[in-house]
N, C-alpha and C positions, 0 to 999 in steps of 0.2 A: 169340111173343116170349120167353116164359119159357125156351125151349130155348137162348136166347142166353146164359143165365147161366153156361154152361160155358166160354164164350169167354175170360173173364179168367184162367182157369186153364190151358186147353189151348193158347191162342195163344202165350203167352210160353214155355211148355215146348217147343213145336214149333220156334219160332224160335231158342231157345237151342241146341237140338240141331243145327239147320241151320247156325247160326253156327259151331259147333265143327267140324262135319263138312265143310262146303262152302266156307266163306269165312274160315277162321281165319288165313290168311296175307294177307288183303286188308282193311286197316282201313277203307277207304272203303265197301266192301260191308257190312262189319259195322255201320257207322254207318247205312247205308241200311236194312238189315234191322231194326235196333233202332228207327230212326225210324218205320218202318212199323208196328211193333208198338205203340209207345206212343201213336201217333196213333189207331190202330184201337181200342186199349183205351179211350182217352178217348171216342171216339164211341160205343162200345158201352156204356160205363158211364153216359153221359148218358141213353141210351135206357133202360137198366135202372132208373135213378132214376125216370123218368117212368112206366115200367111198374109198378114197385112201388107208387108213389103212387096209381095208379088201380085196381089189381087186388088189392092186399093180398099177404100171403105166398104163395109158390108154390114147389113142390119140383121138382127134376130128379133122377131116379133113374138113376144110371149102371148100364148093363147090364140095366136093367129088373127088378132083383131086388126081391122084395116087402119093404116096410117092416116091421119095423125091421132086417132082416138085410143089406140092400144098402147101398152107398155112396150118400149123398144130398147134394145141394147145395140150400140153401134161400135164396131171395131174399126179403127184406123191406125195409122202408124203411131200417133201420139198416145191413144188410149192403150194400145198393146205395150208400148214402151213403159208406161206408168204401171201397168199390171206386173210386168216383169221386174221392175224396180222394187215394187212392194213384195213380190215373191222372194227375191234374193234377200231382202231385209228380213223377211219372216223366217227364213231358214236359219239365218245367223242368230236371230233373237231367240228362236226355239232352242238352238244349241246352247246358248248362254244361260237361259233361264232354267233348263232342265237339270242343272247341277244342284241348284239350291233354291233359287228364287221362287219357284213354283210351289215350294213347301210352306211358304210363309203366309198363305191365305187360301181361301177356298175358291174353286172355280176359275183358277187362272187360265187354264187351257180353253175352257168354253168361252170366256170373255175374249181371249186372244183370237179365237176363230170368228167370233162375231165382229171383232174389229177388222179382220181381213175382209169379211163379207162387206162391211160398210165402205171401206176404202176402195176395194175393187168395183163395187157397184157404182160409187161416185164417178170413177174413171170411165166406166162403160155405158152409163145410162145416156139415153138420147132425149130425155124430157125433164123439165124442171120439177114436176111433181115428185118423180122418183129420186131426183137429186136431193130434194128436201128429205125424203124418207131415208135415204142412205146417210145423210148428214145426221139424222136423229139416231140411227143405229150406231154411228161413230160416237156420238155424244154419250149414249148410255154405256156402251162397252168401254170407252176410254175412261169414263168416270169410275167404273168398277175396277179397272186396271190401275188407275191412279191411286185408289185407296188400298190396293193389295198390300198386305202386311201391316196395315193400320198405322197409327201415329198421329199425334195432334197436329203437327205441321202439315201433313198430307191432307188431313181433314179440312183445315183452313184453306189451303191452296185449292183443294178440290171444290169447296163451296164457291170460291171466287170463279173458278173455271166453269162450273155448271151454270152459275148465274149469268155470266157473260155470254155463254153459248146459247142459253135459253132466250136471252134477249135477242141474239142474232137470229134464232129460229123464228121468233115473232116477227122480226123485220123481214125475214125471208118470205113469210106468208103474205105480208103486206105488199112487198115488191112484186111477187108472183101474181097476186090478185089484181094489181094495177095493170100489169102486162096482159093478163088474160082478159080484163075488161075491155082493153083497146083492140087486141088482135084476135081474141077468141081461140087461142091455142097456147099450149105449154110445150109442144114438141119443138126441139131446137131447130131442126131443119125447116119445119113449117114456119117457124117464127122468122127465120132468115128470108123466107119468101114474102112474108106479110109486112115486115117492118118498112120496106120502101114504099108500100102502098098506103100507109097510114096518112090520113088527111091532116091539114094544118091545125084543125081544131083539137085533134087528139095527140099531137106530137108532144106537148108539154106533159101530159099525163103519162105517156109512154116513157119519156125521158126520166120522169120522177121514179117510175118503177125500176127502170134499168139502173139508175144511180143508187137506189135503195139496195138492190141486189149487189151492186159494187161494194157498198158499205159492209154488207154481210160477208162477202168473200174476203174483204180486207181484214175483218175480224178473224176469219179462219186462217188467213195468211200471216197474222200477227203484224200488220202494218201499223205504223204510228198514225193516229194516237190510240189505236185499238190493240196495241201490243202488250199492254200491262199485265194481261193474264198469263202470258207465256213464261217469263222468268221464274215466278213462284211455282207454277205448275210443273214445269220440266225439272226444275232444281230439286223438288221434293218427291217426284215420282220415282218408283223403283228403277234401277239402271236399265234393265231390258225393256221396260215400258217406255222410258224416256227415249231409248234408241228407236223403238217402234214409232214413237210420236214424231220422229224426224220426218216421216212421210206425211204427217197430217197437215202441216203448213203448206205442203205442196199440193194438197187437195184444193186449198183456196187459190193458189197460183194457177193451177190447172183450170179451175172454173172461170177465172178472169180471162185466161187465154182463150178458152173454148168459146165463151159467150160473146166476148167483144171482138173476136176475129170472125166468128160465124154470123151472128145475127146483127151485130153493130159494127161490122168491119167495112170493107171497101164497097159493098153493095147496098149499104143502109141509107143512102141518100143524105139528107140533112143530119142524120144521126151517126154518120160514119165516124169511126174511131172516137166514140163518145167519151171514153174515160181517159184518153191519153193525156189531156192537159192536167188532170188531177193525179194520175198515177205517177208521173215522173217526179214531181216535187215530194209526194208522199214517200216514194221509194228512196230518194236521196236523204230525207230526214230520218227514215227508218234505218238506213245504213249508218248514219252518224250516231244516232241514239244507241244502236246496238253496240258499236265499237267503243263508244264512250263508256257504256255499261261494262264491257270487257275490262277496260282500264280501271274502272272504279270498284269492281266486284272484290269482295273479301272472302267469298266462298267459291270453291272450285266448280261445283255444279252450276251455280248462278253465273259464273263467268262463261261456261260453255253455253248456257241458255241464252245469254246476251249475244254470244257469237252466232247462234242460230238466227236470232232476230236480225243481226247485221247481214248475214248471208241472204236472208230473204230480201233485204233492201237491194243488195247487188243484183239478185235475180230479177226483181221487178223493175229495176232501172233498164235492164236489157229488154224485158218484155214491153215496157212502156213506149219504146221507140217504134214498135209495130212495123218492123221491116223484116224480110226473110232472113237476112244475115243476123240481125240482133236477136230474133227469136231463137234461131239455131244456136247462137252463142249462149243464150240464157238457158236453153235446155241442157246443154253440155254442163254448164255450171250447176244446174239443178241436180244432175246426177252426182256430181262431185260433192256438193254441199250436203246432200242427204247422207252419203256414206261417211263424210268427215264428221258431221255432227253426231251421228250414231256411234262412231268409233270413239269419240271423245267421252261420251256418256259412259260407255263400257270401261274405258281406261280410268275415268274418274272414280268409278266404283271400285276398281282394283286398288287405287291409291287410298281411298277412304277406308276400305275394309282392312287395310294393313297399318293405318295410322292410329288405330285404337281410339283413345280419348281425345285426340286432336282432330279427328274426323276430316272434313274437307276445308277447314279454315286455312287460309293462306298465311300461316304463321310458321316460323321455324320450329322444328321439333327434331327429336333424335331420328336417325336414319331408319328407314323401314326395311323389312326383310325383302329380299329379291329386288332391291332398289335399282340395280343396273338394268335389268330387263324391263321393268315397268317404266323407268326413265326413258329408255329407248322408244318404247311404244308411245309415251307422252310426247316425246320430241317429234316423232313422225306425225302424230295427230295434230300437234301445234303447227308444224310446217304446212300440213294440208289445210287447216282452217285459215291460216294466214296467207294462203295461196302463194307460197314460195316455191321456186323450182327445187326438185325436178317433178313434183307431183302434179296431178291434173288441175288443181285449182289455179296454178300459174297459167296454164294453157287456156282455161276458161276465162280468166280475167283479161288475158291478151285478146281473145276473140271479142269480148264485150267492148273493150276499148277501141279495137279496130272497127267494129260495127258502128260505134258512136261517133267516129271522127267526122262524118258529114252532117251530123246533127247541129242545129243552131245552139244547142246547149252542151256541145262537146266539152268545152272548158270546164263547166260545172261538173260534168260527169267524171272527167279525168281527175279533177282535183278531189272530188268526193271519194272515188275508188282508191286512188293512190294514197291520199292522206289517211283514210281510215285503215288501210292495210298497214300503215306504219303504226297506228294505235294498236292494232291487233297484235303485231309483232312484239310491241312493248309489253302488252298485257300478258300474253302467254310466256314471253321470256321472263318476266318477273315471277310468274307463278312457278315455272320450272326451276328457276333459281332458288326460290324459297323451299319448294317441296323436296328438291334433290341435292342441289349443290350446297346450300347453306346448312341443310339438315345433316349432311354427312360430317360436319365439323362439330356437332353438338353431342356431348356425352350424355348417356342415359339410356333407358330402355322403355320402349312403348308397351303399354299394357294391351295385349292382344288376347284373343281367345286361345286357350291352351291346345285346342285341336286344329289350329290353323295350319294348313298344309299348302304346298305349292299349288297355286290356282291354275293348273294346266288347262282345264277346259275353258275357263274364262279368258286366259291369255290367248288361246287358239281362236276364240270367237272374236276378240278384239283384233287379232292379226288378220282374220278373214275380212273384216271391214276395211282394214288398211290395204289388204291385197286387192280389193275392188278398186281402190284409188290407183294402185299401180297398174292394174289392167286397163283402166280408163286412159292412163298415160301411154302405155305401150300400144294400145289399139286406138289411139286418138284419131288416126286417119279414117278407118272404116266407121267408127262411131260418129265422127263429125259428118261424114258423108251421109249416113242414115238420118242424122238430125237435120241436115239441110234439105233432104227430100221430105222429111216430116214437116218442116217449116213451109216449104213450097205447097204441100198439100193443105196446110191450114189457111194459107192465103188464097188459094184457088179452091173455093168451097163447092164448086160445081159437082165434083164426084161425090162428096159427102151428102149433099142435098138430094141428088138423084138416087143414091143408094138407099135413102130413107123414103123419099116421096115417089120414086118411080123413075125409070130411065128416060122417059120422054118429058119430064118436068121442065118447063121453061125457067131459066135462071136469069136474074137481073145482071146487067153488066157490072163487072167488078173493076174498081179503080185500083191501080197499083201505086198511087201516090201515097207516100208515107204521111202520117197525120201531122207531123210538125213541118212538113214541106208545103202544106196546102195554103 
């Protein structure tokens, strides 16, 4: 079964090439090819999750080159879960986009498949060189998707997006070069073995490389002050693309969690928990900036984009504590925030498409058609993003607050999370009031397309996103149990290292002391 871990990378790559070469002039066949891919990915990813849960970490060596010289993919609980999250998101995005959005530009489905290849590859790769390669696949495919349907605003936001990410790519190469110069390896498991052995003369150089990579991952995760690219990019992207992009910031969060728990975690000696002192304040500021942006936004999609920034702050607060409980809580909140953000982008598109000339501006306008159903969807999405009961965001934040109670910074964390939750409630409450309640009292008629019909398929897709939040709430017990085991596997890196380097590999002693307790 372990050999199947290559499918989430190879299948979308092959189908993207076939889509461009064989069916680029037939939209129906493109949809069929794309549908087959996302459904197959979902089935394989479910199987991989169960496989990882029962067998532990497992490696696939492409070309059968000896470790650490060859290209390796590594499957463990965390990577399997992230691939499954991506696959679920992909199925819903395909369903949403296949009604209309894929008609608005060329090669949507091919770019969509390349995007899935890049995301899945980033989650499964076991070395930094290929992490860089998959980041570049992500960048190219996401830029094409960003511009799908054209438009001046998208072009401007797309240029900012690609400049920032190309800068991050350059820094990535510098950071990887410094690490390779000191350790002689780019394999993550091999790096975990060699970091504790680095001499005092080279520690500063290794630390510089690790911190440069941290900066790159913060750019990908939209952490302050590298967050400025996200609101404009996500707000101007086509709705299904913005929904798919909800997973992209999680690639940055995953990379931080993977590298700084594996190679710079409890067994890294003087460099143990290297980024913890920097990550916590950055996460708190990111949370505050994101939620203040929600309160200040005057466009619906920008408000949702700032909410995504704030949710990343909440997630990284939990990760920054680097304890098994805090990481498990952060992973649960990550699942929630991905679906909540994606759902709101789809719901925002429903609202904007029916407001005609008023678009997504948060100003009063005549009532829209089907306002009752769309208002109900928006209300559920707002509750989810504000982390109010009974949906999963409330449970996620409770877990984060509980995990933080023994931290010396517990007061700051509690104040930041609870205070910004209040700002979030105000921001989304104001938006809902303007869009639905106040609008119902205004006489007039919105100028809409004459062929506008009930958006059944788009409503179903948005409902599917919200249904995933309900599922996370209903099955919170088993999901949380899986995540606690995932967190324990992250902190006890022995199995991961031996799965890659060999079963008899000696592993340095791992300290269980949390970074802020040292």
